[in-house]
mmCIF file of the N, C-alpha and C atoms, coordinates in Angstrom:
data_MODEL
# 
_entry.id   MODEL 
# 
loop_
_atom_site.group_PDB 
_atom_site.id 
_atom_site.type_symbol 
_atom_site.label_atom_id 
_atom_site.label_alt_id 
_atom_site.label_comp_id 
_atom_site.label_asym_id 
_atom_site.label_entity_id 
_atom_site.label_seq_id 
_atom_site.pdbx_PDB_ins_code 
_atom_site.Cartn_x 
_atom_site.Cartn_y 
_atom_site.Cartn_z 
_atom_site.occupancy 
_atom_site.B_iso_or_equiv 
_atom_site.pdbx_formal_charge 
_atom_site.auth_seq_id 
_atom_site.auth_comp_id 
_atom_site.auth_asym_id 
_atom_site.auth_atom_id 
_atom_site.pdbx_PDB_model_num 
ATOM 1   N N  . MET A 1 1  ? -76.217 -46.335 -3.604 1.00 0.00 ? 1  MET A N  1 
ATOM 2   C CA . MET A 1 1  ? -75.208 -46.757 -2.646 1.00 0.00 ? 1  MET A CA 1 
ATOM 3   C C  . MET A 1 1  ? -75.030 -45.686 -1.573 1.00 0.00 ? 1  MET A C  1 
ATOM 4   N N  . ALA A 1 2  ? -74.810 -46.139 -0.377 1.00 0.00 ? 2  ALA A N  1 
ATOM 5   C CA . ALA A 1 2  ? -74.539 -45.233 0.738  1.00 0.00 ? 2  ALA A CA 1 
ATOM 6   C C  . ALA A 1 2  ? -73.274 -45.703 1.436  1.00 0.00 ? 2  ALA A C  1 
ATOM 7   N N  . PHE A 1 3  ? -72.807 -44.909 2.354  1.00 0.00 ? 3  PHE A N  1 
ATOM 8   C CA . PHE A 1 3  ? -71.671 -45.315 3.167  1.00 0.00 ? 3  PHE A CA 1 
ATOM 9   C C  . PHE A 1 3  ? -72.152 -46.255 4.257  1.00 0.00 ? 3  PHE A C  1 
ATOM 10  N N  . VAL A 1 4  ? -71.261 -47.149 4.700  1.00 0.00 ? 4  VAL A N  1 
ATOM 11  C CA . VAL A 1 4  ? -71.568 -48.121 5.746  1.00 0.00 ? 4  VAL A CA 1 
ATOM 12  C C  . VAL A 1 4  ? -70.419 -48.099 6.749  1.00 0.00 ? 4  VAL A C  1 
ATOM 13  N N  . ILE A 1 5  ? -70.767 -48.174 8.019  1.00 0.00 ? 5  ILE A N  1 
ATOM 14  C CA . ILE A 1 5  ? -69.766 -48.222 9.085  1.00 0.00 ? 5  ILE A CA 1 
ATOM 15  C C  . ILE A 1 5  ? -69.513 -49.689 9.428  1.00 0.00 ? 5  ILE A C  1 
ATOM 16  N N  . THR A 1 6  ? -68.233 -50.045 9.565  1.00 0.00 ? 6  THR A N  1 
ATOM 17  C CA . THR A 1 6  ? -67.838 -51.443 9.746  1.00 0.00 ? 6  THR A CA 1 
ATOM 18  C C  . THR A 1 6  ? -67.178 -51.688 11.113 1.00 0.00 ? 6  THR A C  1 
ATOM 19  N N  . SER A 1 7  ? -66.597 -52.856 11.286 1.00 0.00 ? 7  SER A N  1 
ATOM 20  C CA . SER A 1 7  ? -66.111 -53.350 12.581 1.00 0.00 ? 7  SER A CA 1 
ATOM 21  C C  . SER A 1 7  ? -65.165 -52.439 13.361 1.00 0.00 ? 7  SER A C  1 
ATOM 22  N N  . PRO A 1 8  ? -64.278 -51.664 12.754 1.00 0.00 ? 8  PRO A N  1 
ATOM 23  C CA . PRO A 1 8  ? -63.410 -50.831 13.590 1.00 0.00 ? 8  PRO A CA 1 
ATOM 24  C C  . PRO A 1 8  ? -64.181 -49.859 14.494 1.00 0.00 ? 8  PRO A C  1 
ATOM 25  N N  . CYS A 1 9  ? -65.431 -49.583 14.178 1.00 0.00 ? 9  CYS A N  1 
ATOM 26  C CA . CYS A 1 9  ? -66.245 -48.681 14.996 1.00 0.00 ? 9  CYS A CA 1 
ATOM 27  C C  . CYS A 1 9  ? -66.819 -49.385 16.228 1.00 0.00 ? 9  CYS A C  1 
ATOM 28  N N  . GLU A 1 10 ? -66.916 -50.691 16.180 1.00 0.00 ? 10 GLU A N  1 
ATOM 29  C CA . GLU A 1 10 ? -67.514 -51.406 17.311 1.00 0.00 ? 10 GLU A CA 1 
ATOM 30  C C  . GLU A 1 10 ? -66.777 -51.083 18.602 1.00 0.00 ? 10 GLU A C  1 
ATOM 31  N N  . ASN A 1 11 ? -67.532 -50.651 19.573 1.00 0.00 ? 11 ASN A N  1 
ATOM 32  C CA . ASN A 1 11 ? -67.033 -50.274 20.899 1.00 0.00 ? 11 ASN A CA 1 
ATOM 33  C C  . ASN A 1 11 ? -66.037 -49.111 20.860 1.00 0.00 ? 11 ASN A C  1 
ATOM 34  N N  . GLU A 1 12 ? -65.878 -48.452 19.734 1.00 0.00 ? 12 GLU A N  1 
ATOM 35  C CA . GLU A 1 12 ? -64.999 -47.293 19.606 1.00 0.00 ? 12 GLU A CA 1 
ATOM 36  C C  . GLU A 1 12 ? -65.821 -46.015 19.714 1.00 0.00 ? 12 GLU A C  1 
ATOM 37  N N  . LYS A 1 13 ? -66.769 -45.872 18.800 1.00 0.00 ? 13 LYS A N  1 
ATOM 38  C CA . LYS A 1 13 ? -67.709 -44.757 18.756 1.00 0.00 ? 13 LYS A CA 1 
ATOM 39  C C  . LYS A 1 13 ? -67.050 -43.397 19.024 1.00 0.00 ? 13 LYS A C  1 
ATOM 40  N N  . ALA A 1 14 ? -66.093 -43.028 18.195 1.00 0.00 ? 14 ALA A N  1 
ATOM 41  C CA . ALA A 1 14 ? -65.375 -41.769 18.360 1.00 0.00 ? 14 ALA A CA 1 
ATOM 42  C C  . ALA A 1 14 ? -66.249 -40.555 18.049 1.00 0.00 ? 14 ALA A C  1 
ATOM 43  N N  . ALA A 1 15 ? -67.216 -40.671 17.174 1.00 0.00 ? 15 ALA A N  1 
ATOM 44  C CA . ALA A 1 15 ? -68.239 -39.661 16.872 1.00 0.00 ? 15 ALA A CA 1 
ATOM 45  C C  . ALA A 1 15 ? -67.815 -38.513 15.966 1.00 0.00 ? 15 ALA A C  1 
ATOM 46  N N  . GLU A 1 16 ? -66.593 -38.509 15.467 1.00 0.00 ? 16 GLU A N  1 
ATOM 47  C CA . GLU A 1 16 ? -66.211 -37.456 14.534 1.00 0.00 ? 16 GLU A CA 1 
ATOM 48  C C  . GLU A 1 16 ? -67.109 -37.460 13.304 1.00 0.00 ? 16 GLU A C  1 
ATOM 49  N N  . CYS A 1 17 ? -67.571 -38.639 12.914 1.00 0.00 ? 17 CYS A N  1 
ATOM 50  C CA . CYS A 1 17 ? -68.428 -38.754 11.732 1.00 0.00 ? 17 CYS A CA 1 
ATOM 51  C C  . CYS A 1 17 ? -69.743 -37.989 11.919 1.00 0.00 ? 17 CYS A C  1 
ATOM 52  N N  . ILE A 1 18 ? -70.303 -38.061 13.105 1.00 0.00 ? 18 ILE A N  1 
ATOM 53  C CA . ILE A 1 18 ? -71.562 -37.360 13.377 1.00 0.00 ? 18 ILE A CA 1 
ATOM 54  C C  . ILE A 1 18 ? -71.360 -35.849 13.263 1.00 0.00 ? 18 ILE A C  1 
ATOM 55  N N  . GLU A 1 19 ? -70.245 -35.367 13.758 1.00 0.00 ? 19 GLU A N  1 
ATOM 56  C CA . GLU A 1 19 ? -69.966 -33.933 13.774 1.00 0.00 ? 19 GLU A CA 1 
ATOM 57  C C  . GLU A 1 19 ? -69.868 -33.330 12.377 1.00 0.00 ? 19 GLU A C  1 
ATOM 58  N N  . VAL A 1 20 ? -69.426 -34.119 11.383 1.00 0.00 ? 20 VAL A N  1 
ATOM 59  C CA . VAL A 1 20 ? -69.214 -33.570 10.042 1.00 0.00 ? 20 VAL A CA 1 
ATOM 60  C C  . VAL A 1 20 ? -70.338 -33.880 9.053  1.00 0.00 ? 20 VAL A C  1 
ATOM 61  N N  . CYS A 1 21 ? -71.274 -34.737 9.425  1.00 0.00 ? 21 CYS A N  1 
ATOM 62  C CA . CYS A 1 21 ? -72.339 -35.128 8.496  1.00 0.00 ? 21 CYS A CA 1 
ATOM 63  C C  . CYS A 1 21 ? -73.303 -33.959 8.260  1.00 0.00 ? 21 CYS A C  1 
ATOM 64  N N  . PRO A 1 22 ? -73.429 -33.501 7.010  1.00 0.00 ? 22 PRO A N  1 
ATOM 65  C CA . PRO A 1 22 ? -74.289 -32.348 6.735  1.00 0.00 ? 22 PRO A CA 1 
ATOM 66  C C  . PRO A 1 22 ? -75.785 -32.654 6.745  1.00 0.00 ? 22 PRO A C  1 
ATOM 67  N N  . VAL A 1 23 ? -76.163 -33.939 6.732  1.00 0.00 ? 23 VAL A N  1 
ATOM 68  C CA . VAL A 1 23 ? -77.592 -34.289 6.679  1.00 0.00 ? 23 VAL A CA 1 
ATOM 69  C C  . VAL A 1 23 ? -78.039 -35.108 7.900  1.00 0.00 ? 23 VAL A C  1 
ATOM 70  N N  . ASP A 1 24 ? -77.193 -35.226 8.899  1.00 0.00 ? 24 ASP A N  1 
ATOM 71  C CA . ASP A 1 24 ? -77.529 -35.943 10.132 1.00 0.00 ? 24 ASP A CA 1 
ATOM 72  C C  . ASP A 1 24 ? -78.071 -37.342 9.878  1.00 0.00 ? 24 ASP A C  1 
ATOM 73  N N  . CYS A 1 25 ? -77.360 -38.115 9.067  1.00 0.00 ? 25 CYS A N  1 
ATOM 74  C CA . CYS A 1 25 ? -77.831 -39.465 8.745  1.00 0.00 ? 25 CYS A CA 1 
ATOM 75  C C  . CYS A 1 25 ? -77.177 -40.541 9.596  1.00 0.00 ? 25 CYS A C  1 
ATOM 76  N N  . ILE A 1 26 ? -76.319 -40.155 10.529 1.00 0.00 ? 26 ILE A N  1 
ATOM 77  C CA . ILE A 1 26 ? -75.609 -41.130 11.361 1.00 0.00 ? 26 ILE A CA 1 
ATOM 78  C C  . ILE A 1 26 ? -76.250 -41.175 12.734 1.00 0.00 ? 26 ILE A C  1 
ATOM 79  N N  . GLU A 1 27 ? -76.584 -42.397 13.162 1.00 0.00 ? 27 GLU A N  1 
ATOM 80  C CA . GLU A 1 27 ? -77.217 -42.585 14.462 1.00 0.00 ? 27 GLU A CA 1 
ATOM 81  C C  . GLU A 1 27 ? -76.398 -43.542 15.304 1.00 0.00 ? 27 GLU A C  1 
ATOM 82  N N  . GLU A 1 28 ? -76.441 -43.325 16.603 1.00 0.00 ? 28 GLU A N  1 
ATOM 83  C CA . GLU A 1 28 ? -75.706 -44.166 17.527 1.00 0.00 ? 28 GLU A CA 1 
ATOM 84  C C  . GLU A 1 28 ? -76.515 -45.398 17.890 1.00 0.00 ? 28 GLU A C  1 
ATOM 85  N N  . GLY A 1 29 ? -75.891 -46.551 17.751 1.00 0.00 ? 29 GLY A N  1 
ATOM 86  C CA . GLY A 1 29 ? -76.485 -47.805 18.175 1.00 0.00 ? 29 GLY A CA 1 
ATOM 87  C C  . GLY A 1 29 ? -75.847 -48.256 19.472 1.00 0.00 ? 29 GLY A C  1 
ATOM 88  N N  . LYS A 1 30 ? -76.173 -49.447 19.904 1.00 0.00 ? 30 LYS A N  1 
ATOM 89  C CA . LYS A 1 30 ? -75.653 -49.966 21.167 1.00 0.00 ? 30 LYS A CA 1 
ATOM 90  C C  . LYS A 1 30 ? -74.128 -50.072 21.167 1.00 0.00 ? 30 LYS A C  1 
ATOM 91  N N  . ASP A 1 31 ? -73.560 -50.635 20.093 1.00 0.00 ? 31 ASP A N  1 
ATOM 92  C CA . ASP A 1 31 ? -72.117 -50.889 20.047 1.00 0.00 ? 31 ASP A CA 1 
ATOM 93  C C  . ASP A 1 31 ? -71.355 -50.042 19.039 1.00 0.00 ? 31 ASP A C  1 
ATOM 94  N N  . MET A 1 32 ? -72.080 -49.384 18.144 1.00 0.00 ? 32 MET A N  1 
ATOM 95  C CA . MET A 1 32 ? -71.416 -48.634 17.074 1.00 0.00 ? 32 MET A CA 1 
ATOM 96  C C  . MET A 1 32 ? -72.394 -47.650 16.456 1.00 0.00 ? 32 MET A C  1 
ATOM 97  N N  . PHE A 1 33 ? -71.901 -46.832 15.538 1.00 0.00 ? 33 PHE A N  1 
ATOM 98  C CA . PHE A 1 33 ? -72.749 -45.913 14.789 1.00 0.00 ? 33 PHE A CA 1 
ATOM 99  C C  . PHE A 1 33 ? -73.235 -46.586 13.510 1.00 0.00 ? 33 PHE A C  1 
ATOM 100 N N  . HIS A 1 34 ? -74.328 -46.056 12.957 1.00 0.00 ? 34 HIS A N  1 
ATOM 101 C CA . HIS A 1 34 ? -74.910 -46.575 11.722 1.00 0.00 ? 34 HIS A CA 1 
ATOM 102 C C  . HIS A 1 34 ? -75.311 -45.401 10.834 1.00 0.00 ? 34 HIS A C  1 
ATOM 103 N N  . ILE A 1 35 ? -75.236 -45.610 9.519  1.00 0.00 ? 35 ILE A N  1 
ATOM 104 C CA . ILE A 1 35 ? -75.593 -44.579 8.550  1.00 0.00 ? 35 ILE A CA 1 
ATOM 105 C C  . ILE A 1 35 ? -76.901 -44.958 7.879  1.00 0.00 ? 35 ILE A C  1 
ATOM 106 N N  . ASP A 1 36 ? -77.875 -44.059 7.940  1.00 0.00 ? 36 ASP A N  1 
ATOM 107 C CA . ASP A 1 36 ? -79.175 -44.293 7.318  1.00 0.00 ? 36 ASP A CA 1 
ATOM 108 C C  . ASP A 1 36 ? -79.026 -44.171 5.805  1.00 0.00 ? 36 ASP A C  1 
ATOM 109 N N  . PRO A 1 37 ? -79.170 -45.274 5.061  1.00 0.00 ? 37 PRO A N  1 
ATOM 110 C CA . PRO A 1 37 ? -78.956 -45.226 3.612  1.00 0.00 ? 37 PRO A CA 1 
ATOM 111 C C  . PRO A 1 37 ? -80.006 -44.397 2.869  1.00 0.00 ? 37 PRO A C  1 
ATOM 112 N N  . ASP A 1 38 ? -81.152 -44.164 3.494  1.00 0.00 ? 38 ASP A N  1 
ATOM 113 C CA . ASP A 1 38 ? -82.186 -43.356 2.854  1.00 0.00 ? 38 ASP A CA 1 
ATOM 114 C C  . ASP A 1 38 ? -81.930 -41.859 2.985  1.00 0.00 ? 38 ASP A C  1 
ATOM 115 N N  . ILE A 1 39 ? -81.049 -41.484 3.905  1.00 0.00 ? 39 ILE A N  1 
ATOM 116 C CA . ILE A 1 39 ? -80.743 -40.066 4.118  1.00 0.00 ? 39 ILE A CA 1 
ATOM 117 C C  . ILE A 1 39 ? -79.357 -39.695 3.589  1.00 0.00 ? 39 ILE A C  1 
ATOM 118 N N  . CYS A 1 40 ? -78.422 -40.635 3.618  1.00 0.00 ? 40 CYS A N  1 
ATOM 119 C CA . CYS A 1 40 ? -77.040 -40.383 3.189  1.00 0.00 ? 40 CYS A CA 1 
ATOM 120 C C  . CYS A 1 40 ? -76.991 -39.805 1.778  1.00 0.00 ? 40 CYS A C  1 
ATOM 121 N N  . ILE A 1 41 ? -76.224 -38.717 1.627  1.00 0.00 ? 41 ILE A N  1 
ATOM 122 C CA . ILE A 1 41 ? -76.075 -38.087 0.308  1.00 0.00 ? 41 ILE A CA 1 
ATOM 123 C C  . ILE A 1 41 ? -74.723 -38.430 -0.330 1.00 0.00 ? 41 ILE A C  1 
ATOM 124 N N  . GLU A 1 42 ? -74.001 -39.350 0.288  1.00 0.00 ? 42 GLU A N  1 
ATOM 125 C CA . GLU A 1 42 ? -72.731 -39.852 -0.249 1.00 0.00 ? 42 GLU A CA 1 
ATOM 126 C C  . GLU A 1 42 ? -71.685 -38.759 -0.440 1.00 0.00 ? 42 GLU A C  1 
ATOM 127 N N  . CYS A 1 43 ? -71.634 -37.815 0.484  1.00 0.00 ? 43 CYS A N  1 
ATOM 128 C CA . CYS A 1 43 ? -70.686 -36.708 0.370  1.00 0.00 ? 43 CYS A CA 1 
ATOM 129 C C  . CYS A 1 43 ? -69.262 -37.104 0.744  1.00 0.00 ? 43 CYS A C  1 
ATOM 130 N N  . GLY A 1 44 ? -69.107 -38.139 1.580  1.00 0.00 ? 44 GLY A N  1 
ATOM 131 C CA . GLY A 1 44 ? -67.786 -38.610 1.971  1.00 0.00 ? 44 GLY A CA 1 
ATOM 132 C C  . GLY A 1 44 ? -67.189 -37.926 3.176  1.00 0.00 ? 44 GLY A C  1 
ATOM 133 N N  . ALA A 1 45 ? -67.885 -36.964 3.755  1.00 0.00 ? 45 ALA A N  1 
ATOM 134 C CA . ALA A 1 45 ? -67.345 -36.246 4.911  1.00 0.00 ? 45 ALA A CA 1 
ATOM 135 C C  . ALA A 1 45 ? -67.083 -37.188 6.078  1.00 0.00 ? 45 ALA A C  1 
ATOM 136 N N  . CYS A 1 46 ? -67.983 -38.126 6.303  1.00 0.00 ? 46 CYS A N  1 
ATOM 137 C CA . CYS A 1 46 ? -67.821 -39.066 7.422  1.00 0.00 ? 46 CYS A CA 1 
ATOM 138 C C  . CYS A 1 46 ? -66.617 -39.975 7.218  1.00 0.00 ? 46 CYS A C  1 
ATOM 139 N N  . GLU A 1 47 ? -66.439 -40.432 6.014  1.00 0.00 ? 47 GLU A N  1 
ATOM 140 C CA . GLU A 1 47 ? -65.323 -41.326 5.713  1.00 0.00 ? 47 GLU A CA 1 
ATOM 141 C C  . GLU A 1 47 ? -63.991 -40.644 6.002  1.00 0.00 ? 47 GLU A C  1 
ATOM 142 N N  . ALA A 1 48 ? -63.864 -39.402 5.584  1.00 0.00 ? 48 ALA A N  1 
ATOM 143 C CA . ALA A 1 48 ? -62.629 -38.656 5.794  1.00 0.00 ? 48 ALA A CA 1 
ATOM 144 C C  . ALA A 1 48 ? -62.387 -38.350 7.272  1.00 0.00 ? 48 ALA A C  1 
ATOM 145 N N  . ALA A 1 49 ? -63.447 -38.188 8.050  1.00 0.00 ? 49 ALA A N  1 
ATOM 146 C CA . ALA A 1 49 ? -63.319 -37.813 9.460  1.00 0.00 ? 49 ALA A CA 1 
ATOM 147 C C  . ALA A 1 49 ? -63.115 -39.000 10.393 1.00 0.00 ? 49 ALA A C  1 
ATOM 148 N N  . CYS A 1 50 ? -63.403 -40.196 9.943  1.00 0.00 ? 50 CYS A N  1 
ATOM 149 C CA . CYS A 1 50 ? -63.355 -41.372 10.819 1.00 0.00 ? 50 CYS A CA 1 
ATOM 150 C C  . CYS A 1 50 ? -61.911 -41.684 11.248 1.00 0.00 ? 50 CYS A C  1 
ATOM 151 N N  . PRO A 1 51 ? -61.623 -41.615 12.560 1.00 0.00 ? 51 PRO A N  1 
ATOM 152 C CA . PRO A 1 51 ? -60.252 -41.848 13.023 1.00 0.00 ? 51 PRO A CA 1 
ATOM 153 C C  . PRO A 1 51 ? -59.817 -43.314 12.997 1.00 0.00 ? 51 PRO A C  1 
ATOM 154 N N  . VAL A 1 52 ? -60.774 -44.238 12.808 1.00 0.00 ? 52 VAL A N  1 
ATOM 155 C CA . VAL A 1 52 ? -60.428 -45.661 12.789 1.00 0.00 ? 52 VAL A CA 1 
ATOM 156 C C  . VAL A 1 52 ? -60.652 -46.309 11.424 1.00 0.00 ? 52 VAL A C  1 
ATOM 157 N N  . GLN A 1 53 ? -60.884 -45.504 10.400 1.00 0.00 ? 53 GLN A N  1 
ATOM 158 C CA . GLN A 1 53 ? -61.098 -45.980 9.033  1.00 0.00 ? 53 GLN A CA 1 
ATOM 159 C C  . GLN A 1 53 ? -62.147 -47.095 8.969  1.00 0.00 ? 53 GLN A C  1 
ATOM 160 N N  . ALA A 1 54 ? -63.313 -46.835 9.572  1.00 0.00 ? 54 ALA A N  1 
ATOM 161 C CA . ALA A 1 54 ? -64.379 -47.825 9.626  1.00 0.00 ? 54 ALA A CA 1 
ATOM 162 C C  . ALA A 1 54 ? -65.448 -47.613 8.567  1.00 0.00 ? 54 ALA A C  1 
ATOM 163 N N  . ILE A 1 55 ? -65.370 -46.526 7.796  1.00 0.00 ? 55 ILE A N  1 
ATOM 164 C CA . ILE A 1 55 ? -66.457 -46.165 6.889  1.00 0.00 ? 55 ILE A CA 1 
ATOM 165 C C  . ILE A 1 55 ? -66.050 -46.391 5.435  1.00 0.00 ? 55 ILE A C  1 
ATOM 166 N N  . TYR A 1 56 ? -66.938 -47.096 4.711  1.00 0.00 ? 56 TYR A N  1 
ATOM 167 C CA . TYR A 1 56 ? -66.709 -47.411 3.303  1.00 0.00 ? 56 TYR A CA 1 
ATOM 168 C C  . TYR A 1 56 ? -67.980 -47.160 2.509  1.00 0.00 ? 56 TYR A C  1 
ATOM 169 N N  . MET A 1 57 ? -67.813 -46.857 1.230  1.00 0.00 ? 57 MET A N  1 
ATOM 170 C CA . MET A 1 57 ? -68.951 -46.918 0.325  1.00 0.00 ? 57 MET A CA 1 
ATOM 171 C C  . MET A 1 57 ? -69.364 -48.377 0.271  1.00 0.00 ? 57 MET A C  1 
ATOM 172 N N  . GLU A 1 58 ? -70.649 -48.623 0.207  1.00 0.00 ? 58 GLU A N  1 
ATOM 173 C CA . GLU A 1 58 ? -71.155 -49.999 0.224  1.00 0.00 ? 58 GLU A CA 1 
ATOM 174 C C  . GLU A 1 58 ? -70.459 -50.870 -0.816 1.00 0.00 ? 58 GLU A C  1 
ATOM 175 N N  . GLU A 1 59 ? -70.221 -50.353 -1.991 1.00 0.00 ? 59 GLU A N  1 
ATOM 176 C CA . GLU A 1 59 ? -69.606 -51.132 -3.058 1.00 0.00 ? 59 GLU A CA 1 
ATOM 177 C C  . GLU A 1 59 ? -68.113 -51.390 -2.844 1.00 0.00 ? 59 GLU A C  1 
ATOM 178 N N  . ASP A 1 60 ? -67.489 -50.674 -1.896 1.00 0.00 ? 60 ASP A N  1 
ATOM 179 C CA . ASP A 1 60 ? -66.056 -50.798 -1.655 1.00 0.00 ? 60 ASP A CA 1 
ATOM 180 C C  . ASP A 1 60 ? -65.701 -51.517 -0.354 1.00 0.00 ? 60 ASP A C  1 
ATOM 181 N N  . ILE A 1 61 ? -66.689 -52.033 0.349  1.00 0.00 ? 61 ILE A N  1 
ATOM 182 C CA . ILE A 1 61 ? -66.434 -52.700 1.629  1.00 0.00 ? 61 ILE A CA 1 
ATOM 183 C C  . ILE A 1 61 ? -65.602 -53.961 1.397  1.00 0.00 ? 61 ILE A C  1 
ATOM 184 N N  . PRO A 1 62 ? -64.548 -54.141 2.190  1.00 0.00 ? 62 PRO A N  1 
ATOM 185 C CA . PRO A 1 62 ? -63.772 -55.384 2.080  1.00 0.00 ? 62 PRO A CA 1 
ATOM 186 C C  . PRO A 1 62 ? -64.673 -56.594 2.334  1.00 0.00 ? 62 PRO A C  1 
ATOM 187 N N  . GLU A 1 63 ? -64.378 -57.673 1.673  1.00 0.00 ? 63 GLU A N  1 
ATOM 188 C CA . GLU A 1 63 ? -65.213 -58.870 1.748  1.00 0.00 ? 63 GLU A CA 1 
ATOM 189 C C  . GLU A 1 63 ? -65.486 -59.310 3.191  1.00 0.00 ? 63 GLU A C  1 
ATOM 190 N N  . GLU A 1 64 ? -64.470 -59.236 4.044  1.00 0.00 ? 64 GLU A N  1 
ATOM 191 C CA . GLU A 1 64 ? -64.637 -59.680 5.426  1.00 0.00 ? 64 GLU A CA 1 
ATOM 192 C C  . GLU A 1 64 ? -65.536 -58.748 6.249  1.00 0.00 ? 64 GLU A C  1 
ATOM 193 N N  . GLU A 1 65 ? -65.865 -57.582 5.711  1.00 0.00 ? 65 GLU A N  1 
ATOM 194 C CA . GLU A 1 65 ? -66.720 -56.614 6.407  1.00 0.00 ? 65 GLU A CA 1 
ATOM 195 C C  . GLU A 1 65 ? -68.127 -56.526 5.799  1.00 0.00 ? 65 GLU A C  1 
ATOM 196 N N  . GLU A 1 66 ? -68.422 -57.326 4.796  1.00 0.00 ? 66 GLU A N  1 
ATOM 197 C CA . GLU A 1 66 ? -69.693 -57.219 4.078  1.00 0.00 ? 66 GLU A CA 1 
ATOM 198 C C  . GLU A 1 66 ? -70.918 -57.447 4.961  1.00 0.00 ? 66 GLU A C  1 
ATOM 199 N N  . LYS A 1 67 ? -70.774 -58.180 6.052  1.00 0.00 ? 67 LYS A N  1 
ATOM 200 C CA . LYS A 1 67 ? -71.925 -58.418 6.925  1.00 0.00 ? 67 LYS A CA 1 
ATOM 201 C C  . LYS A 1 67 ? -72.462 -57.116 7.514  1.00 0.00 ? 67 LYS A C  1 
ATOM 202 N N  . TYR A 1 68 ? -71.636 -56.080 7.550  1.00 0.00 ? 68 TYR A N  1 
ATOM 203 C CA . TYR A 1 68 ? -72.072 -54.801 8.107  1.00 0.00 ? 68 TYR A CA 1 
ATOM 204 C C  . TYR A 1 68 ? -73.068 -54.072 7.211  1.00 0.00 ? 68 TYR A C  1 
ATOM 205 N N  . ILE A 1 69 ? -73.145 -54.452 5.962  1.00 0.00 ? 69 ILE A N  1 
ATOM 206 C CA . ILE A 1 69 ? -74.176 -53.887 5.084  1.00 0.00 ? 69 ILE A CA 1 
ATOM 207 C C  . ILE A 1 69 ? -75.546 -54.269 5.636  1.00 0.00 ? 69 ILE A C  1 
ATOM 208 N N  . GLN A 1 70 ? -75.732 -55.539 5.953  1.00 0.00 ? 70 GLN A N  1 
ATOM 209 C CA . GLN A 1 70 ? -77.013 -56.005 6.491  1.00 0.00 ? 70 GLN A CA 1 
ATOM 210 C C  . GLN A 1 70 ? -77.235 -55.512 7.915  1.00 0.00 ? 70 GLN A C  1 
ATOM 211 N N  . ILE A 1 71 ? -76.186 -55.473 8.713  1.00 0.00 ? 71 ILE A N  1 
ATOM 212 C CA . ILE A 1 71 ? -76.315 -54.958 10.085 1.00 0.00 ? 71 ILE A CA 1 
ATOM 213 C C  . ILE A 1 71 ? -76.817 -53.520 10.050 1.00 0.00 ? 71 ILE A C  1 
ATOM 214 N N  . ASN A 1 72 ? -76.253 -52.733 9.148  1.00 0.00 ? 72 ASN A N  1 
ATOM 215 C CA . ASN A 1 72 ? -76.672 -51.338 9.015  1.00 0.00 ? 72 ASN A CA 1 
ATOM 216 C C  . ASN A 1 72 ? -78.125 -51.236 8.560  1.00 0.00 ? 72 ASN A C  1 
ATOM 217 N N  . ARG A 1 73 ? -78.497 -51.995 7.562  1.00 0.00 ? 73 ARG A N  1 
ATOM 218 C CA . ARG A 1 73 ? -79.888 -51.962 7.067  1.00 0.00 ? 73 ARG A CA 1 
ATOM 219 C C  . ARG A 1 73 ? -80.855 -52.371 8.161  1.00 0.00 ? 73 ARG A C  1 
ATOM 220 N N  . ALA A 1 74 ? -80.518 -53.438 8.900  1.00 0.00 ? 74 ALA A N  1 
ATOM 221 C CA . ALA A 1 74 ? -81.400 -53.940 9.956  1.00 0.00 ? 74 ALA A CA 1 
ATOM 222 C C  . ALA A 1 74 ? -81.595 -52.899 11.057 1.00 0.00 ? 74 ALA A C  1 
ATOM 223 N N  . PHE A 1 75 ? -80.577 -52.116 11.351 1.00 0.00 ? 75 PHE A N  1 
ATOM 224 C CA . PHE A 1 75 ? -80.682 -51.088 12.383 1.00 0.00 ? 75 PHE A CA 1 
ATOM 225 C C  . PHE A 1 75 ? -81.797 -50.099 12.045 1.00 0.00 ? 75 PHE A C  1 
ATOM 226 N N  . PHE A 1 76 ? -81.927 -49.755 10.781 1.00 0.00 ? 76 PHE A N  1 
ATOM 227 C CA . PHE A 1 76 ? -82.921 -48.756 10.377 1.00 0.00 ? 76 PHE A CA 1 
ATOM 228 C C  . PHE A 1 76 ? -84.281 -49.362 10.038 1.00 0.00 ? 76 PHE A C  1 
ATOM 229 N N  . GLU A 1 77 ? -84.396 -50.678 10.018 1.00 0.00 ? 77 GLU A N  1 
ATOM 230 C CA . GLU A 1 77 ? -85.680 -51.323 9.774  1.00 0.00 ? 77 GLU A CA 1 
ATOM 231 C C  . GLU A 1 77 ? -86.540 -51.358 11.021 1.00 0.00 ? 77 GLU A C  1 
ATOM 232 N N  . ASP A 1 78 ? -85.913 -51.310 12.173 1.00 0.00 ? 78 ASP A N  1 
ATOM 233 C CA . ASP A 1 78 ? -86.652 -51.397 13.444 1.00 0.00 ? 78 ASP A CA 1 
ATOM 234 C C  . ASP A 1 78 ? -87.330 -50.088 13.797 1.00 0.00 ? 78 ASP A C  1 
# 
């Protein structure tokens, strides 16, 4: 399991998460940031730093935000 960024990040892109990530697994997309699940070490630094509470462990994502799991995966498949 890795962390996933969800809808509150869309068009927000505050970037505090990038600043605290020790393994540089967060990349900027067109409308939001994304976390590379193959690099994420699940440290939680990004979750704590996010000013809009957009970051969840994949297993803890609210049901209405679950589509962001696939959005995140698709970002890194390209």
